[in-house]
A tleap script that builds the chain and sets N, CA, C and O, in Angstrom:
source leaprc.protein.ff14SB
mol = sequence {
  NMET ILE ASP THR GLY LEU ILE LEU GLU TYR
  LEU ILE LEU THR ALA LEU TYR ILE PHE SER
  ILE SER LEU LEU PHE PRO MET TYR ARG LEU
  TYR LYS GLY PRO SER LEU PRO ASP ARG VAL
  VAL ALA LEU ASP GLN ILE GLY VAL ILE VAL
  VAL GLY ILE ILE ILE CYS GLU LEU LEU TYR
  MET LYS GLU LYS ILE PHE LEU ASP ILE VAL
  LEU VAL PHE ALA PHE ILE LEU VAL PHE GLY
  ALA MET ILE ILE ALA ARG TYR LEU PHE LYS
  GLN ARG SER SER ASN CASP
}
set mol.1.N position { 79.089 73.905 103.109 }
set mol.1.CA position { 79.316 75.270 103.543 }
set mol.1.C position { 80.035 76.045 102.443 }
set mol.1.O position { 80.914 75.512 101.766 }
set mol.2.N position { 79.660 77.284 102.279 }
set mol.2.CA position { 80.213 78.130 101.224 }
set mol.2.C position { 81.528 78.745 101.702 }
set mol.2.O position { 81.611 79.283 102.807 }
set mol.3.N position { 82.546 78.658 100.859 }
set mol.3.CA position { 83.847 79.238 101.179 }
set mol.3.C position { 83.823 80.721 100.794 }
set mol.3.O position { 83.882 81.061 99.612 }
set mol.4.N position { 83.738 81.596 101.794 }
set mol.4.CA position { 83.626 83.022 101.518 }
set mol.4.C position { 84.918 83.596 100.948 }
set mol.4.O position { 84.879 84.572 100.199 }
set mol.5.N position { 86.060 83.006 101.291 }
set mol.5.CA position { 87.329 83.475 100.734 }
set mol.5.C position { 87.401 83.269 99.237 }
set mol.5.O position { 87.916 84.120 98.511 }
set mol.6.N position { 86.890 82.149 98.774 }
set mol.6.CA position { 86.897 81.850 97.339 }
set mol.6.C position { 85.931 82.769 96.593 }
set mol.6.O position { 86.237 83.244 95.499 }
set mol.7.N position { 84.770 83.015 97.186 }
set mol.7.CA position { 83.804 83.916 96.563 }
set mol.7.C position { 84.372 85.326 96.482 }
set mol.7.O position { 84.220 85.999 95.463 }
set mol.8.N position { 85.025 85.780 97.553 }
set mol.8.CA position { 85.636 87.110 97.558 }
set mol.8.C position { 86.734 87.200 96.505 }
set mol.8.O position { 86.884 88.228 95.845 }
set mol.9.N position { 87.497 86.129 96.348 }
set mol.9.CA position { 88.551 86.116 95.338 }
set mol.9.C position { 87.961 86.247 93.932 }
set mol.9.O position { 88.485 87.001 93.111 }
set mol.10.N position { 86.894 85.533 93.653 }
set mol.10.CA position { 86.246 85.636 92.340 }
set mol.10.C position { 85.638 87.023 92.119 }
set mol.10.O position { 85.695 87.554 91.010 }
set mol.11.N position { 85.063 87.604 93.155 }
set mol.11.CA position { 84.502 88.949 93.032 }
set mol.11.C position { 85.585 89.983 92.765 }
set mol.11.O position { 85.388 90.896 91.963 }
set mol.12.N position { 86.722 89.847 93.427 }
set mol.12.CA position { 87.826 90.774 93.194 }
set mol.12.C position { 88.360 90.642 91.775 }
set mol.12.O position { 88.630 91.644 91.114 }
set mol.13.N position { 88.511 89.408 91.307 }
set mol.13.CA position { 88.976 89.203 89.929 }
set mol.13.C position { 87.978 89.747 88.913 }
set mol.13.O position { 88.374 90.316 87.895 }
set mol.14.N position { 86.695 89.576 89.184 }
set mol.14.CA position { 85.668 90.131 88.300 }
set mol.14.C position { 85.743 91.653 88.282 }
set mol.14.O position { 85.634 92.268 87.220 }
set mol.15.N position { 85.929 92.266 89.452 }
set mol.15.CA position { 86.057 93.722 89.519 }
set mol.15.C position { 87.293 94.197 88.756 }
set mol.15.O position { 87.255 95.241 88.103 }
set mol.16.N position { 88.388 93.438 88.833 }
set mol.16.CA position { 89.589 93.805 88.081 }
set mol.16.C position { 89.341 93.764 86.572 }
set mol.16.O position { 89.800 94.640 85.840 }
set mol.17.N position { 88.619 92.753 86.115 }
set mol.17.CA position { 88.291 92.680 84.683 }
set mol.17.C position { 87.401 93.845 84.268 }
set mol.17.O position { 87.597 94.431 83.203 }
set mol.18.N position { 86.432 94.180 85.101 }
set mol.18.CA position { 85.527 95.291 84.779 }
set mol.18.C position { 86.288 96.611 84.758 }
set mol.18.O position { 86.084 97.431 83.863 }
set mol.19.N position { 87.167 96.820 85.741 }
set mol.19.CA position { 87.982 98.041 85.756 }
set mol.19.C position { 88.871 98.108 84.522 }
set mol.19.O position { 89.025 99.172 83.923 }
set mol.20.N position { 89.454 96.983 84.143 }
set mol.20.CA position { 90.344 96.970 82.979 }
set mol.20.C position { 89.586 97.329 81.704 }
set mol.20.O position { 90.090 98.082 80.870 }
set mol.21.N position { 88.400 96.803 81.556 }
set mol.21.CA position { 87.595 97.126 80.378 }
set mol.21.C position { 87.127 98.578 80.424 }
set mol.21.O position { 87.071 99.250 79.394 }
set mol.22.N position { 86.792 99.059 81.621 }
set mol.22.CA position { 86.297 100.428 81.728 }
set mol.22.C position { 87.392 101.457 81.491 }
set mol.22.O position { 87.085 102.634 81.304 }
set mol.23.N position { 88.646 101.057 81.492 }
set mol.23.CA position { 89.729 101.980 81.159 }
set mol.23.C position { 89.719 102.371 79.685 }
set mol.23.O position { 90.241 103.424 79.319 }
set mol.24.N position { 89.136 101.541 78.849 }
set mol.24.CA position { 89.143 101.816 77.414 }
set mol.24.C position { 88.356 103.072 77.052 }
set mol.24.O position { 88.762 103.822 76.165 }
set mol.25.N position { 87.237 103.305 77.731 }
set mol.25.CA position { 86.378 104.426 77.373 }
set mol.25.C position { 87.010 105.784 77.671 }
set mol.25.O position { 87.001 106.650 76.796 }
set mol.26.N position { 87.561 106.012 78.876 }
set mol.26.CA position { 88.219 107.313 79.065 }
set mol.26.C position { 89.509 107.455 78.264 }
set mol.26.O position { 89.911 108.573 77.942 }
set mol.27.N position { 90.165 106.338 77.938 }
set mol.27.CA position { 91.350 106.444 77.080 }
set mol.27.C position { 90.956 106.915 75.686 }
set mol.27.O position { 91.665 107.706 75.062 }
set mol.28.N position { 89.829 106.426 75.210 }
set mol.28.CA position { 89.327 106.896 73.918 }
set mol.28.C position { 88.977 108.380 73.996 }
set mol.28.O position { 89.283 109.134 73.072 }
set mol.29.N position { 88.340 108.808 75.089 }
set mol.29.CA position { 87.979 110.215 75.248 }
set mol.29.C position { 89.227 111.075 75.385 }
set mol.29.O position { 89.250 112.211 74.912 }
set mol.30.N position { 90.265 110.548 76.026 }
set mol.30.CA position { 91.525 111.280 76.158 }
set mol.30.C position { 92.170 111.466 74.788 }
set mol.30.O position { 92.728 112.525 74.500 }
set mol.31.N position { 92.097 110.460 73.963 }
set mol.31.CA position { 92.676 110.537 72.624 }
set mol.31.C position { 91.835 111.404 71.698 }
set mol.31.O position { 92.376 112.218 70.950 }
set mol.32.N position { 90.531 111.238 71.742 }
set mol.32.CA position { 89.638 111.854 70.768 }
set mol.32.C position { 89.068 113.196 71.227 }
set mol.32.O position { 88.710 114.031 70.396 }
set mol.33.N position { 88.979 113.413 72.547 }
set mol.33.CA position { 88.289 114.546 73.144 }
set mol.33.C position { 88.326 115.830 72.343 }
set mol.33.O position { 89.403 116.275 71.947 }
set mol.34.N position { 87.184 116.434 72.097 }
set mol.34.CA position { 87.163 117.631 71.263 }
set mol.34.C position { 87.773 118.853 71.943 }
set mol.34.O position { 88.209 119.774 71.253 }
set mol.35.N position { 87.816 118.889 73.263 }
set mol.35.CA position { 88.355 120.071 73.934 }
set mol.35.C position { 89.271 119.650 75.075 }
set mol.35.O position { 89.291 118.490 75.484 }
set mol.36.N position { 90.021 120.614 75.572 }
set mol.36.CA position { 90.945 120.343 76.660 }
set mol.36.C position { 90.232 119.936 77.948 }
set mol.36.O position { 90.698 119.011 78.613 }
set mol.37.N position { 89.118 120.581 78.340 }
set mol.37.CA position { 88.432 120.104 79.551 }
set mol.37.C position { 87.946 118.654 79.451 }
set mol.37.O position { 87.957 117.935 80.450 }
set mol.38.N position { 87.525 118.220 78.271 }
set mol.38.CA position { 87.133 116.820 78.088 }
set mol.38.C position { 88.309 115.883 78.347 }
set mol.38.O position { 88.153 114.828 78.963 }
set mol.39.N position { 89.459 116.272 77.880 }
set mol.39.CA position { 90.646 115.448 78.080 }
set mol.39.C position { 91.069 115.428 79.546 }
set mol.39.O position { 91.529 114.403 80.050 }
set mol.40.N position { 90.912 116.563 80.230 }
set mol.40.CA position { 91.253 116.619 81.652 }
set mol.40.C position { 90.324 115.722 82.458 }
set mol.40.O position { 90.776 115.002 83.349 }
set mol.41.N position { 89.042 115.759 82.155 }
set mol.41.CA position { 88.081 114.901 82.857 }
set mol.41.C position { 88.380 113.428 82.568 }
set mol.41.O position { 88.283 112.592 83.466 }
set mol.42.N position { 88.738 113.108 81.340 }
set mol.42.CA position { 89.081 111.726 80.997 }
set mol.42.C position { 90.329 111.271 81.750 }
set mol.42.O position { 90.396 110.132 82.212 }
set mol.43.N position { 91.310 112.154 81.874 }
set mol.43.CA position { 92.518 111.807 82.612 }
set mol.43.C position { 92.220 111.603 84.090 }
set mol.43.O position { 92.790 110.710 84.718 }
set mol.44.N position { 91.346 112.408 84.647 }
set mol.44.CA position { 90.938 112.247 86.040 }
set mol.44.C position { 90.173 110.939 86.231 }
set mol.44.O position { 90.352 110.250 87.235 }
set mol.45.N position { 89.337 110.607 85.282 }
set mol.45.CA position { 88.584 109.348 85.361 }
set mol.45.C position { 89.521 108.149 85.268 }
set mol.45.O position { 89.310 107.149 85.954 }
set mol.46.N position { 90.542 108.231 84.440 }
set mol.46.CA position { 91.534 107.161 84.358 }
set mol.46.C position { 92.233 106.998 85.707 }
set mol.46.O position { 92.485 105.877 86.150 }
set mol.47.N position { 92.542 108.111 86.353 }
set mol.47.CA position { 93.173 108.051 87.664 }
set mol.47.C position { 92.293 107.381 88.700 }
set mol.47.O position { 92.782 106.597 89.513 }
set mol.48.N position { 91.004 107.676 88.684 }
set mol.48.CA position { 90.077 107.063 89.632 }
set mol.48.C position { 89.968 105.560 89.374 }
set mol.48.O position { 89.909 104.774 90.320 }
set mol.49.N position { 89.943 105.162 88.129 }
set mol.49.CA position { 89.879 103.736 87.802 }
set mol.49.C position { 91.156 103.027 88.242 }
set mol.49.O position { 91.104 101.899 88.732 }
set mol.50.N position { 92.298 103.682 88.070 }
set mol.50.CA position { 93.567 103.085 88.516 }
set mol.50.C position { 93.571 102.929 90.038 }
set mol.50.O position { 94.077 101.931 90.552 }
set mol.51.N position { 93.014 103.899 90.763 }
set mol.51.CA position { 92.896 103.771 92.220 }
set mol.51.C position { 92.035 102.551 92.559 }
set mol.51.O position { 92.370 101.796 93.472 }
set mol.52.N position { 90.942 102.353 91.840 }
set mol.52.CA position { 90.099 101.179 92.062 }
set mol.52.C position { 90.833 99.883 91.784 }
set mol.52.O position { 90.661 98.903 92.510 }
set mol.53.N position { 91.650 99.865 90.738 }
set mol.53.CA position { 92.435 98.673 90.416 }
set mol.53.C position { 93.444 98.383 91.522 }
set mol.53.O position { 93.628 97.232 91.918 }
set mol.54.N position { 94.093 99.431 92.018 }
set mol.54.CA position { 95.072 99.226 93.088 }
set mol.54.C position { 94.386 98.729 94.361 }
set mol.54.O position { 94.943 97.896 95.075 }
set mol.55.N position { 93.186 99.232 94.651 }
set mol.55.CA position { 92.449 98.758 95.818 }
set mol.55.C position { 92.074 97.286 95.661 }
set mol.55.O position { 92.149 96.520 96.623 }
set mol.56.N position { 91.674 96.890 94.462 }
set mol.56.CA position { 91.378 95.467 94.231 }
set mol.56.C position { 92.634 94.618 94.410 }
set mol.56.O position { 92.570 93.527 94.978 }
set mol.57.N position { 93.768 95.109 93.932 }
set mol.57.CA position { 95.023 94.391 94.139 }
set mol.57.C position { 95.369 94.313 95.621 }
set mol.57.O position { 95.891 93.301 96.087 }
set mol.58.N position { 95.079 95.378 96.359 }
set mol.58.CA position { 95.296 95.393 97.803 }
set mol.58.C position { 94.495 94.296 98.478 }
set mol.58.O position { 95.011 93.585 99.341 }
set mol.59.N position { 93.241 94.158 98.091 }
set mol.59.CA position { 92.404 93.121 98.681 }
set mol.59.C position { 92.817 91.722 98.234 }
set mol.59.O position { 92.750 90.776 99.018 }
set mol.60.N position { 93.240 91.589 96.995 }
set mol.60.CA position { 93.596 90.279 96.460 }
set mol.60.C position { 94.930 89.781 97.009 }
set mol.60.O position { 95.050 88.623 97.409 }
set mol.61.N position { 95.928 90.658 97.027 }
set mol.61.CA position { 97.275 90.265 97.458 }
set mol.61.C position { 97.457 90.339 98.968 }
set mol.61.O position { 98.389 89.746 99.512 }
set mol.62.N position { 96.577 91.060 99.642 }
set mol.62.CA position { 96.655 91.252 101.098 }
set mol.62.C position { 97.977 91.885 101.512 }
set mol.62.O position { 98.571 91.514 102.525 }
set mol.63.N position { 98.430 92.857 100.701 }
set mol.63.CA position { 99.641 93.622 100.996 }
set mol.63.C position { 99.232 95.013 101.439 }
set mol.63.O position { 98.558 95.728 100.697 }
set mol.64.N position { 99.631 95.403 102.637 }
set mol.64.CA position { 99.211 96.690 103.171 }
set mol.64.C position { 99.981 97.859 102.574 }
set mol.64.O position { 99.560 99.005 102.732 }
set mol.65.N position { 101.086 97.611 101.900 }
set mol.65.CA position { 101.861 98.692 101.304 }
set mol.65.C position { 101.075 99.370 100.179 }
set mol.65.O position { 101.289 100.549 99.898 }
set mol.66.N position { 100.170 98.631 99.538 }
set mol.66.CA position { 99.366 99.212 98.474 }
set mol.66.C position { 98.446 100.310 98.990 }
set mol.66.O position { 98.081 101.211 98.235 }
set mol.67.N position { 98.066 100.252 100.257 }
set mol.67.CA position { 97.206 101.275 100.834 }
set mol.67.C position { 97.913 102.626 100.851 }
set mol.67.O position { 97.290 103.650 100.571 }
set mol.68.N position { 99.194 102.643 101.173 }
set mol.68.CA position { 99.970 103.883 101.131 }
set mol.68.C position { 100.056 104.424 99.711 }
set mol.68.O position { 99.966 105.632 99.490 }
set mol.69.N position { 100.230 103.528 98.758 }
set mol.69.CA position { 100.305 103.938 97.358 }
set mol.69.C position { 98.980 104.549 96.921 }
set mol.69.O position { 98.970 105.565 96.226 }
set mol.70.N position { 97.867 103.950 97.316 }
set mol.70.CA position { 96.543 104.465 96.958 }
set mol.70.C position { 96.335 105.859 97.546 }
set mol.70.O position { 95.835 106.751 96.861 }
set mol.71.N position { 96.713 106.050 98.803 }
set mol.71.CA position { 96.526 107.351 99.441 }
set mol.71.C position { 97.354 108.437 98.751 }
set mol.71.O position { 96.845 109.526 98.486 }
set mol.72.N position { 98.600 108.155 98.465 }
set mol.72.CA position { 99.457 109.139 97.796 }
set mol.72.C position { 98.934 109.434 96.397 }
set mol.72.O position { 98.879 110.591 95.981 }
set mol.73.N position { 98.555 108.403 95.683 }
set mol.73.CA position { 98.041 108.591 94.325 }
set mol.73.C position { 96.740 109.392 94.330 }
set mol.73.O position { 96.529 110.232 93.456 }
set mol.74.N position { 95.872 109.140 95.302 }
set mol.74.CA position { 94.610 109.876 95.387 }
set mol.74.C position { 94.849 111.346 95.708 }
set mol.74.O position { 94.188 112.217 95.142 }
set mol.75.N position { 95.791 111.633 96.613 }
set mol.75.CA position { 96.114 113.028 96.912 }
set mol.75.C position { 96.661 113.740 95.682 }
set mol.75.O position { 96.259 114.866 95.387 }
set mol.76.N position { 97.567 113.100 94.967 }
set mol.76.CA position { 98.122 113.690 93.753 }
set mol.76.C position { 97.023 113.910 92.723 }
set mol.76.O position { 97.014 114.926 92.028 }
set mol.77.N position { 96.112 112.976 92.625 }
set mol.77.CA position { 95.000 113.083 91.677 }
set mol.77.C position { 94.109 114.286 92.000 }
set mol.77.O position { 93.737 115.043 91.104 }
set mol.78.N position { 93.773 114.459 93.271 }
set mol.78.CA position { 92.901 115.567 93.675 }
set mol.78.C position { 93.598 116.901 93.460 }
set mol.78.O position { 93.020 117.818 92.877 }
set mol.79.N position { 94.829 117.014 93.926 }
set mol.79.CA position { 95.532 118.287 93.781 }
set mol.79.C position { 95.836 118.599 92.318 }
set mol.79.O position { 95.789 119.760 91.911 }
set mol.80.N position { 96.142 117.588 91.537 }
set mol.80.CA position { 96.366 117.816 90.103 }
set mol.80.C position { 95.117 118.307 89.405 }
set mol.80.O position { 95.191 119.192 88.553 }
set mol.81.N position { 93.973 117.749 89.749 }
set mol.81.CA position { 92.716 118.192 89.148 }
set mol.81.C position { 92.404 119.632 89.543 }
set mol.81.O position { 91.915 120.411 88.725 }
set mol.82.N position { 92.689 119.986 90.801 }
set mol.82.CA position { 92.447 121.369 91.228 }
set mol.82.C position { 93.373 122.349 90.515 }
set mol.82.O position { 92.942 123.436 90.134 }
set mol.83.N position { 94.621 121.985 90.334 }
set mol.83.CA position { 95.569 122.867 89.649 }
set mol.83.C position { 95.182 123.048 88.190 }
set mol.83.O position { 95.232 124.162 87.668 }
set mol.84.N position { 94.800 121.970 87.534 }
set mol.84.CA position { 94.404 122.071 86.125 }
set mol.84.C position { 93.120 122.875 85.977 }
set mol.84.O position { 92.992 123.673 85.049 }
set mol.85.N position { 92.160 122.668 86.892 }
set mol.85.CA position { 90.913 123.439 86.829 }
set mol.85.C position { 91.183 124.923 87.035 }
set mol.85.O position { 90.582 125.761 86.362 }
set mol.86.N position { 92.067 125.252 87.947 }
set mol.86.CA position { 92.410 126.665 88.179 }
set mol.86.C position { 93.088 127.266 86.947 }
set mol.86.O position { 92.805 128.403 86.570 }
set mol.87.N position { 93.981 126.499 86.323 }
set mol.87.CA position { 94.637 126.968 85.109 }
set mol.87.C position { 93.627 127.211 83.992 }
set mol.87.O position { 93.685 128.235 83.310 }
set mol.88.N position { 92.706 126.278 83.807 }
set mol.88.CA position { 91.700 126.448 82.755 }
set mol.88.C position { 90.774 127.624 83.056 }
set mol.88.O position { 90.356 128.329 82.138 }
set mol.89.N position { 90.449 127.845 84.334 }
set mol.89.CA position { 89.597 128.965 84.714 }
set mol.89.C position { 90.315 130.290 84.424 }
set mol.89.O position { 89.706 131.216 83.888 }
set mol.90.N position { 91.598 130.388 84.772 }
set mol.90.CA position { 92.344 131.621 84.503 }
set mol.90.C position { 92.518 131.848 83.012 }
set mol.90.O position { 92.477 132.983 82.539 }
set mol.91.N position { 92.715 130.764 82.274 }
set mol.91.CA position { 92.868 130.887 80.822 }
set mol.91.C position { 91.568 131.371 80.194 }
set mol.91.O position { 91.596 132.210 79.293 }
set mol.92.N position { 90.445 130.865 80.647 }
set mol.92.CA position { 89.148 131.271 80.115 }
set mol.92.C position { 88.846 132.718 80.478 }
set mol.92.O position { 88.346 133.467 79.638 }
set mol.93.N position { 89.140 133.130 81.712 }
set mol.93.CA position { 88.828 134.502 82.145 }
set mol.93.C position { 89.741 135.508 81.465 }
set mol.93.O position { 89.338 136.656 81.279 }
set mol.94.N position { 90.959 135.122 81.086 }
set mol.94.CA position { 91.843 136.061 80.388 }
set mol.94.C position { 91.434 136.223 78.926 }
set mol.94.O position { 91.722 137.252 78.313 }
set mol.95.N position { 90.764 135.214 78.362 }
set mol.95.CA position { 90.311 135.316 76.969 }
set mol.95.C position { 89.048 136.157 76.833 }
set mol.95.O position { 88.785 136.704 75.761 }
set mol.96.N position { 88.266 136.269 77.899 }
set mol.96.CA position { 87.018 137.034 77.833 }
set mol.96.C position { 87.235 138.510 77.929 }
set mol.96.O position { 86.275 139.280 77.888 }
savepdb mol mol.pdb
quit
């Protein structure tokens, strides 16, 4: 019989490795990005990947406190992206 707990554990660890590697690409875009909107999108993408990492840790450690952290972090991420987008929109419209 197949142990589903062990398979789930390996899948979670694999997802953590993939998330960790995928952090490199938006970090490069954040560092190199030719414009400010590119850097903002890269920062938002880093935030989404971090949320995914925390969710994997939630499943792996079976600690429910991480769920509260994910929710707060996701709200901050969404509102921060909206504030930055509004700032960039006002900055662009004032330059025109």
